[in-house]
C-alpha positions, 0 to 999 in steps of 0.5 A: 477541545484542545487538539494535540499532535500525535507523533509516534516516531521521531523525525526520519532521515531524508533517506529511508534506510531500506524503509526501516519501519518505526513500529511501536508494539501498541504502546500504552501510556496513561493518556492513551488508556484514559482516551481509549485510543492506541496507535502504532505504525510509521507516520510518514508519507507512504506509511500505514498506522494501525489503531486500537479503540473501543469496538463500538467507537466511530472513527473519522480521519480527515473527511473519511469515516474509517472502518472499526473491527469487532476487536476495535482495530482500524487503519489509517494511511498516508499517500505519497503527497499526503498532508502533513497534518490531518485530524483524527476524531474518535467518538465513543459510545458514552458521548465522549470523543478524542481529537488528535492532529496526526502529524507525519514526516515529509519525504524526498523522492528519487527521479528514475529514468527509464528508456527503451520502452515501446513508444505505444506504451508511453504515448498510447493510441486513442483505441488503446486509451479506451482500453486503458480507461476501462482497466483503470476503472476495474482496478479502482473498483477492486481497490475500493473493496472494504471488507470487515476481515482483518487478514492484515493482522498476519503481518507482511513479508516480502513476496520474493527476494531479489534486487530492488530496481525501483522504489516508491514515489520516484518521479518517472522519466519514460523515454525522456518524457516526465510521467506519473510517479511510481507507486510500488517497489520493483524487484528484479527476478527471472521470468517464472520466479514464484511470488508468494502472498505477503500477508493473508488475503482473498484474491479480488482480481486476476487479469491476464493482460492489462495494457500497462500492468500486463498480468495483474493480481490484487489480493485484498487484506481487509479494511480496504488494504490491498496488494497489487502485483503486476507484470506477471507471467501468470497467476497461480490463484483464482478470484475469490480464493483465500490464501495464507501468507507465504503461499504461491500466488503468481510468477514473475514476468515482463508483461505490459509496460516493462523493459525486463522481468520483475515484480512491481508490488503495490499497496493501497489503503482504498485510494491511498497509495502506500509504500510496501517497503515500510511494511516489510523493512529491509530486503532479506539477504540471499 
């Protein structure tokens, strides 16, 4: 079968204008109707795409099977350094299938220098490394949750407003030493500022003090899509609690590896680290 590229959005500029989202309102062309497959979203590294197909179809993206909801909704996402071409295969109950080559745009990332961190937070001791590994495994396991819920259909909003002090994908230079890239968006705000749920979800993890991330909260939105909030002063919700978009869930802090009070908000689709700004667009004024 001939594979044809799928390109939902025109090429983006090298600089994301506050990550303005290229959202398609589930457009339906004759070709898509015939193949029972619709896609919407932002085809760029860090982006998220929502699909709609036959609820009884099976979907594979690359080497991974993708959950399809009872309404035929599914999600695919692209990490910071995702391949620019990946195969999407949808197999229908009647034996037919739809093969697409999904093409995404490559991004350029900033370099961010952060000085003044305690040396122990940049180069941990052996004892701290044991703790760090345990915490990493806990977060990783939590993010692997793949519930059939589709809370993400509520859409996303900013969890608070404020000055953006760090962006997704930037290469971090900590106390002069190159470290892993940043995978969230940092929003500067005073300690105690209320953080609200960016979308409907269920609290899947609440930890008061992790080595790097300090007070940490993870909100599961279904289908493996989750929000992580770190450096918190305190959580206002408990594990297993259901929350609605806009409800208070935590307070901003400066815990863990932080030089000042701010919220670090991250989005994951299972192991893929996505850019929150692409889901919400420009920061509201005021």
